C-alpha positions in Angstrom: 150.7 51.5 62.9 150.7 47.9 63.9 148.0 45.2 63.3 146.3 45.8 66.6 146.1 49.6 66.1 144.8 49.2 62.6 142.2 46.5 62.9 141.3 46.0 66.6 141.6 49.4 68.2 139.1 51.3 66.0 136.1 49.0 66.8 137.2 48.9 70.4 137.2 52.7 70.7 133.8 52.9 68.9 132.3 50.4 71.3 133.7 52.0 74.5 132.8 55.5 73.3 129.2 54.6 72.3 127.8 53.4 75.6 124.5 54.8 76.7 125.9 57.2 79.4 128.5 58.5 77.0 126.0 59.1 74.2 123.8 60.9 76.6 126.7 63.2 77.4 127.3 63.9 73.7 123.7 64.9 73.4 124.1 67.5 76.1 127.0 69.4 74.5 127.0 69.0 70.7 123.9 71.1 70.0 125.9 74.1 71.4 128.2 74.1 68.3 127.7 76.7 65.6 129.2 78.2 62.5 132.3 76.5 61.1 133.0 73.6 63.4 136.3 71.7 63.9 135.8 68.4 65.7 139.0 66.9 67.1 139.1 63.1 67.0 135.8 62.7 65.2 136.3 59.0 65.1 133.4 57.1 63.6 131.1 60.1 63.8 129.3 59.4 67.0 128.6 63.1 67.6 127.2 63.8 64.1 123.5 63.0 64.8 123.5 65.6 67.6 124.6 68.7 65.7 121.9 71.3 65.1 122.1 71.7 61.3 120.4 75.1 61.5 123.4 76.5 63.4 126.2 74.8 61.4 127.9 76.1 58.3 130.5 73.3 57.9 132.0 70.5 60.0 135.6 69.6 59.6 136.6 66.4 61.3 140.2 65.7 62.3 140.9 62.0 62.6 144.2 60.3 62.0 142.7 56.8 61.7 141.6 56.3 58.1 139.8 53.2 59.2 137.3 55.4 61.1 136.7 57.7 58.2 134.5 55.2 56.4 132.0 54.9 59.2 132.1 58.7 59.8 131.2 59.4 56.1 128.3 56.9 56.3 126.9 58.6 59.5 127.3 62.1 57.9 125.5 61.0 54.8 122.6 59.4 56.7 122.2 62.7 58.7 122.5 64.9 55.6 125.7 66.6 57.0 128.5 68.0 54.9 131.7 66.7 56.4 135.3 67.4 55.5 137.7 64.8 56.9 141.4 65.4 57.6 143.7 62.5 58.5 146.1 64.3 60.7 146.8 64.7 64.4 145.6 67.6 66.6 149.2 68.8 67.1 149.3 69.8 63.4 146.0 71.3 62.2 146.2 72.4 58.5 143.8 75.4 58.9 144.3 79.1 58.9 144.5 81.2 62.0 141.3 82.5 63.4 139.2 80.4 61.0 136.9 78.3 63.3 133.9 79.3 65.2 133.6 76.2 67.4 136.1 73.5 68.4 134.5 70.3 69.6 136.5 67.7 71.5 134.8 64.7 73.2 136.6 61.8 74.8 139.7 62.6 72.8 141.9 64.9 74.9 142.7 61.9 77.1 144.6 60.3 74.3 146.4 63.2 72.7 150.1 62.7 73.6 151.4 66.2 73.1 148.5 67.9 74.8 150.0 71.4 75.2 151.0 71.5 71.5 147.5 70.4 70.4 145.9 73.1 72.6 148.3 75.7 71.0 146.8 74.7 67.7 143.3 75.0 69.0 144.1 78.4 70.3 145.6 79.4 66.9 142.7 78.3 64.7 139.8 79.3 67.0 138.3 82.8 66.3 138.8 85.3 69.1 135.0 85.1 69.8 134.9 81.3 69.3 134.1 78.6 71.7 135.7 75.3 72.7 133.1 72.7 73.6 134.5 69.7 75.6 133.2 66.5 77.2 136.0 64.3 78.6 136.7 61.7 81.2 139.6 62.2 83.6 141.1 62.7 87.0 138.8 61.8 89.8 138.4 64.2 92.8 138.3 61.2 95.1 141.8 60.2 96.4 141.1 56.5 96.5 139.8 56.4 92.9 142.6 58.6 91.7 145.2 56.3 93.3 143.7 53.4 91.3 143.7 55.6 88.1 147.4 56.3 88.6 148.2 52.6 89.2 146.3 51.3 86.2 147.0 54.2 83.8 150.4 52.9 82.4 148.8 49.6 81.4 145.5 51.0 80.2 147.3 53.5 78.0 149.1 50.7 76.1 145.9 48.9 75.2 143.6 51.8 74.7 145.3 53.9 72.0 147.1 56.2 74.4 144.1 57.0 76.5 144.9 58.4 79.9 142.6 57.9 82.9 144.0 60.7 85.1 144.2 63.9 83.1 142.9 67.0 84.9 141.0 68.4 82.0 140.0 71.9 83.4 143.5 72.5 84.7 145.0 71.6 81.3 142.7 74.0 79.5 143.5 76.8 82.0 147.2 76.2 81.6 146.9 76.7 77.8 145.1 80.1 77.8 141.5 78.9 77.8 139.0 80.4 80.1 136.3 78.0 81.2 132.9 79.6 80.8 130.9 76.7 82.3 131.9 73.4 83.8 129.9 70.4 85.1 131.2 67.2 86.5 129.8 63.8 87.6 130.5 60.1 87.7 128.8 58.5 84.7 126.1 56.0 85.7 126.7 52.3 85.0 130.4 53.0 84.5 133.4 52.0 86.7 134.5 55.0 88.6 138.1 54.8 87.4 136.9 55.4 83.8 133.7 57.4 84.6 134.5 60.8 86.1 133.3 63.2 83.4 134.0 66.9 82.8 131.9 68.9 80.3 131.3 72.5 79.4 132.7 75.3 77.3 135.7 77.6 77.2 136.9 80.7 75.4 140.2 82.3 74.6 141.8 84.4 77.3 
């Protein structure tokens, strides 16, 4: 990890992922989580205030950046949430098979390099009756916007921690044995369209 990735990228990610439209999206999906929850890329804990504590047994946060753990622990404490943090990547989840009731992934799938391997791990640890809750930005349905996403993506990825602008999130889930139960999409308000096409909903195992 270089100097930029260690000291500049974490606050940049926190800032870009905590805009008012994005926080409103988090508020829509996070209350659906229940039981033992695995949150992928928990970051600085931006989702934590929106969990329904009456439905949660435990939250396990997967986050490779230890710089973000400090803030996540503070947010968990201020919201009276029991949080276990794991500093590993989504491609290698150190949990038992069929052990998680809910997987939560928000604004993280865009930056996972080995997407298929990560989703294999999601599939492995999620219970057969469990739910994957997602809220992600990605590929625009508008050709002109998508063309700009494709042009900018190689440069954006280098400065934004591997974040991709043009992933087709629903298609990626389907290709990895997840069945989408509900799906909504929109351009986020007050957000440039190349960054702002949002997918959110839930999926189950096929």
